[in-house]
C-alpha positions in Angstrom: 60.1 -5.8 24.0 56.5 -5.9 25.5 55.4 -3.5 22.8 56.7 -5.9 20.1 54.9 -8.9 21.7 51.7 -7.0 21.8 52.0 -6.0 18.1 52.8 -9.6 17.2 49.7 -10.9 19.0 47.5 -8.4 17.2 49.0 -9.4 13.9 48.2 -13.1 14.5 44.6 -12.3 15.6 44.0 -10.3 12.5 45.5 -13.1 10.4 43.4 -15.8 12.1 40.1 -14.0 12.1 39.1 -14.8 8.5 40.0 -18.4 8.9 38.1 -18.6 12.2 35.0 -17.1 10.5 35.3 -19.6 7.7 35.5 -22.5 10.1 32.5 -21.3 12.0 30.5 -21.0 8.8 31.6 -24.5 7.7 30.5 -25.9 11.0 26.9 -24.6 10.3 26.8 -26.4 7.0 27.1 -30.1 7.9 26.2 -33.1 5.9 22.9 -34.8 6.6 21.3 -32.0 8.5 17.7 -33.2 9.4 14.9 -31.0 8.3 13.8 -30.1 11.8 17.3 -30.0 13.4 18.4 -26.4 14.0 21.5 -25.0 12.4 24.4 -24.8 14.9 24.7 -21.1 14.6 21.0 -20.2 14.9 19.4 -19.1 18.1 17.0 -22.1 18.1 13.8 -20.1 17.6 11.5 -21.7 15.1 8.1 -21.2 13.5 6.2 -23.4 11.0 2.9 -23.4 9.2 1.2 -26.6 7.9 -1.6 -27.0 5.4 -3.7 -30.1 6.2 -5.8 -32.2 4.0 -7.6 -34.8 6.2 -10.3 -37.3 6.0 -12.3 -37.9 9.2 -14.1 -41.2 10.0 -16.3 -42.2 12.9 -18.0 -45.5 13.6 -21.8 -45.7 13.8 -22.8 -43.1 11.2 -25.3 -45.4 9.4 -28.3 -43.3 8.6 -30.6 -45.6 6.4 -31.3 -49.1 5.3 -32.0 -49.8 1.7 -34.8 -52.3 1.4 -35.1 -54.0 -1.9 -37.0 -56.9 -0.4 -38.3 -58.0 3.0 -37.9 -61.1 5.0 -40.8 -62.7 6.8 -40.1 -63.2 10.6 -42.7 -65.3 12.4 -45.3 -64.6 9.7 -45.0 -60.9 10.1 -43.3 -58.5 7.7 -40.4 -57.2 9.8 -36.7 -57.6 9.2 -35.2 -55.3 6.4 -33.3 -57.3 3.8 -31.2 -54.5 2.1 -27.8 -53.1 2.8 -26.9 -50.4 5.3 -26.1 -47.0 4.1 -23.2 -45.4 5.9 -21.9 -41.8 5.7 -19.0 -41.5 3.2 -16.6 -38.8 4.7 -14.9 -36.4 2.4 -11.3 -35.0 2.3 -11.2 -31.4 3.7 -8.6 -28.8 4.5 -7.2 -27.7 7.9 -4.3 -25.7 9.3 -1.6 -26.1 12.0 0.7 -23.4 13.4 3.6 -23.8 15.8 6.2 -21.6 17.6 9.1 -23.2 19.4 12.6 -22.9 20.9 14.9 -25.9 20.3 18.6 -25.4 20.8 18.9 -28.7 22.7 15.9 -28.7 25.1 12.8 -28.3 22.9 9.8 -26.2 23.7 6.8 -25.9 21.3 3.3 -24.5 21.3 1.2 -26.1 18.6 -2.3 -25.3 17.5 -4.2 -27.5 15.1 -7.6 -26.6 13.6 -9.7 -28.9 11.3 -13.3 -28.3 10.2 -15.2 -30.9 8.3 -18.8 -30.7 6.9 -20.0 -33.9 5.0 -23.4 -34.4 3.5 -24.7 -37.6 1.9 -27.9 -38.1 -0.1 -29.6 -41.4 -0.9 -32.6 -42.2 -3.1 -34.8 -45.2 -3.6 -37.6 -46.4 -5.8 -40.8 -46.8 -3.7 -43.1 -47.9 -6.5 -42.9 -51.5 -5.5 -44.3 -52.8 -2.2 -41.7 -53.3 0.4 -39.0 -51.2 -1.3 -37.5 -47.9 -0.1 -35.3 -46.4 2.6 -35.9 -47.2 6.3 -34.8 -44.6 8.8 -32.2 -45.3 11.4 -32.1 -42.0 13.3 -35.9 -41.5 13.5 -37.5 -44.5 15.1 -40.5 -46.0 13.2 -43.7 -47.4 14.6 -43.2 -50.5 12.4 -41.0 -51.6 9.5 -43.5 -50.6 6.9 -42.5 -46.9 7.1 -40.3 -46.4 4.0 -38.9 -43.2 2.3 -38.0 -42.3 -1.2 -35.1 -40.1 -0.1 -32.8 -39.7 2.9 -29.9 -37.3 3.7 -27.4 -37.1 6.5 -25.0 -34.3 7.5 -22.0 -34.6 9.9 -20.2 -31.5 11.1 -16.9 -31.8 12.9 -15.0 -29.0 14.6 -11.6 -30.1 15.9 -9.2 -27.9 17.9 -6.1 -29.0 19.8 -3.4 -27.0 21.6 -0.3 -28.8 22.6 2.5 -27.6 24.9 5.6 -29.7 24.4 8.8 -29.9 26.5 11.6 -32.3 25.7 15.2 -32.8 24.7 16.8 -33.6 21.4 19.6 -36.2 21.3 22.1 -36.3 18.4 22.5 -40.1 18.1 24.8 -39.7 15.1 25.7 -36.9 12.7 22.7 -38.0 10.6 20.2 -39.2 13.2 18.4 -37.2 15.9 15.8 -38.4 18.5 13.5 -36.0 20.3 11.3 -37.4 23.2 8.8 -34.8 24.5 6.3 -34.6 27.2 3.0 -33.0 26.2 0.1 -31.2 27.9 -2.9 -31.3 25.4 -6.1 -29.4 25.4 -8.7 -30.9 23.0 -12.0 -29.5 21.8 -14.2 -31.7 19.5 -17.7 -30.6 18.5 -19.8 -32.8 16.4 -23.3 -32.2 15.0 -25.5 -34.7 13.2 -28.6 -34.0 11.1 -30.7 -36.7 9.4 -33.6 -36.0 7.1 -36.2 -38.6 5.8 -38.7 -37.7 3.1 -40.0 -34.2 3.5 -41.2 -34.3 7.1 -39.2 -36.6 9.4 -35.9 -35.5 10.8 -33.5 -36.0 13.7 -30.6 -33.8 15.1 -27.9 -34.6 17.6 -24.7 -33.2 19.1 -21.7 -34.7 20.8 -19.2 -32.2 22.3 -16.0 -32.8 24.2 -13.7 -30.6 26.2 -10.7 -32.2 27.8 -7.1 -31.8 29.0 -4.4 -34.2 30.0 -0.8 -35.4 29.7 0.9 -37.2 26.9 4.2 -38.1 25.4 5.7 -38.4 21.9 9.0 -39.5 20.3 10.2 -37.9 17.1 13.2 -39.0 15.0 14.8 -37.7 11.9 17.4 -39.3 9.6 19.3 -37.1 7.2 20.3 -39.3 4.3 21.6 -36.6 1.9 22.5 -32.9 1.9 19.4 -31.3 3.5 17.1 -34.2 2.9 15.6 -36.2 5.8 13.0 -38.8 6.6 11.0 -38.0 9.8 8.8 -40.2 11.9 6.8 -39.5 15.1 4.4 -41.3 17.4 2.6 -40.3 20.6 -0.1 -41.1 23.1 -2.1 -39.0 25.5 -4.8 -39.4 28.2 -7.5 -36.7 28.4 -10.0 -36.0 31.1 -12.9 -34.0 30.1 -16.6 -33.4 29.8 -19.0 -34.8 27.2 -22.2 -32.9 26.4 -24.6 -34.9 24.1 -28.1 -34.2 22.8 -30.5 -36.2 20.6 -34.0 -35.3 19.4 -36.2 -36.0 16.5 -39.4 -34.7 14.8 -42.0 -36.7 13.0 -45.7 -35.8 12.6 -46.7 -39.5 12.0 -45.6 -40.9 15.4 -47.0 -39.7 18.8 -44.1 -38.4 20.9 -45.4 -40.1 24.0 -44.5 -43.5 22.5 -40.8 -42.7 22.2 -38.0 -41.2 24.2 -37.1 -37.8 22.7 -34.8 -34.9 23.6 -32.2 -37.0 25.4 -29.5 -34.8 27.1 -26.4 -36.1 28.8 -23.5 -34.4 30.6 -20.7 -36.3 32.3 -16.9 -36.6 32.7 -14.8 -39.3 31.3 -11.1 -40.3 30.7 -10.4 -41.0 27.1 -7.2 -41.8 25.1 -5.8 -40.9 21.8 -2.8 -41.9 19.7 -0.9 -40.0 16.9 1.5 -41.1 14.1 3.2 -39.3 11.3 5.9 -40.0 8.8 7.3 -37.9 5.9 10.1 -36.5 3.7 11.6 -33.1 4.2 14.2 -30.7 2.9 16.0 -27.9 4.7 18.8 -25.5 4.0 20.9 -23.2 6.2 21.4 -19.6 5.0 23.5 -16.6 6.1 26.3 -18.7 7.5 24.0 -21.1 9.2 22.1 -18.5 11.2 18.8 -19.0 9.4 17.2 -22.1 8.1 14.2 -22.6 5.8 12.6 -25.8 4.6 9.5 -27.8 4.1 8.2 -31.4 4.3 5.3 -33.6 3.2 3.9 -36.0 5.8 1.3 -38.6 6.2 -0.6 -38.4 9.6 -3.0 -40.7 11.4 -4.8 -39.7 14.7 -7.1 -42.0 16.7 -9.5 -41.0 19.5 -11.1 -43.8 21.5 -14.7 -43.5 22.7 -15.1 -40.0 21.3 -18.7 -40.4 20.3 -20.8 -40.9 23.5 -24.1 -40.1 21.9 -27.1 -41.8 23.6 -29.5 -42.5 20.7 -33.1 -43.8 21.3 -34.2 -46.7 19.2 -37.2 -49.0 19.0 -40.9 -48.7 18.3 -42.4 -50.0 21.6 -43.3 -47.8 24.6 -41.0 -47.0 26.2 -38.2 -46.9 23.6 -34.7 -47.9 24.4 -31.8 -45.4 24.7 -28.5 -47.0 23.5 -25.1 -45.4 24.2 -22.8 -46.1 21.3 -19.3 -45.2 22.5 -17.8 -45.0 19.0 -14.2 -44.1 18.0 -13.1 -41.2 15.9 -10.1 -41.2 13.5 -8.5 -38.6 11.3 -6.0 -39.4 8.6 -4.4 -37.5 5.7 -1.5 -35.4 4.6 0.3 -32.2 5.8 2.5 -29.8 3.9 4.9 -27.9 6.2 6.9 -24.7 5.6 9.2 -23.7 8.4 11.7 -21.0 9.3 14.4 -21.1 12.0 16.5 -18.2 13.1 
């Protein structure tokens, strides 16, 4: 009797095994699976690569004044009457790599690298009196010093490493929310070079190294089979060291009349904010154990008081040294390819 019961149990197990496997496979292929939500049968390990196409912008990068005419102030030829010439940043590529583990609690390590090198050139006719380009980065003895050509170069090296720890909440079968805490290390190196005519020039640097806490909230809404709209926003506070330098060379002005080679090193607390939104598609493979996909996103990143450069200005002895405290912003698009297993 016991032998018959054992044979009967074995028979039912063999009969139910294919159906159980089919149900398990179906459970991994659910409708509205968001592009970054892991498949139920995967281990939760993930890796993704993003190609970035960003445009940086920073306030205070005016490098010349175009003087078509001059105004008379107090009977003296002084105030320039032309428009300001600002640097026009260009779109340039970057890369982002991430490794993570996200079955329910999410852990990620994200590295972002972006390098920008922008050069602008300006020219002016100096054949008429009072016309030409007036320098901004090289102080002039008086307003009569004008140039036929000016150029400006801005180099930006941006590196960030984020360690994220959070938890994903399945609000509905089609909507997930993932709040995370962040520890961010940020490196921003900036170099500036201004050239006026063939002899006058200025160079400066503004470097930052900082680390601090932050948070972010990511959400994804799966609106069709594999398709999803994602959105994320975050904020962080970084404490770090600024190192700045400013110097200029001009054979026409005695160096004793002006402050030159200004170096500063100090610590500050600065903030930054991040935002992204995009459209993605993902598909589970091998019975829901693997997942591949991609997404196209728009991103915007804002860094308050990132430019701490102290730049001397003026033509009287001693010259003035003005600290700008300008903001840096980076915006553009990212194309992501990811793999989950």
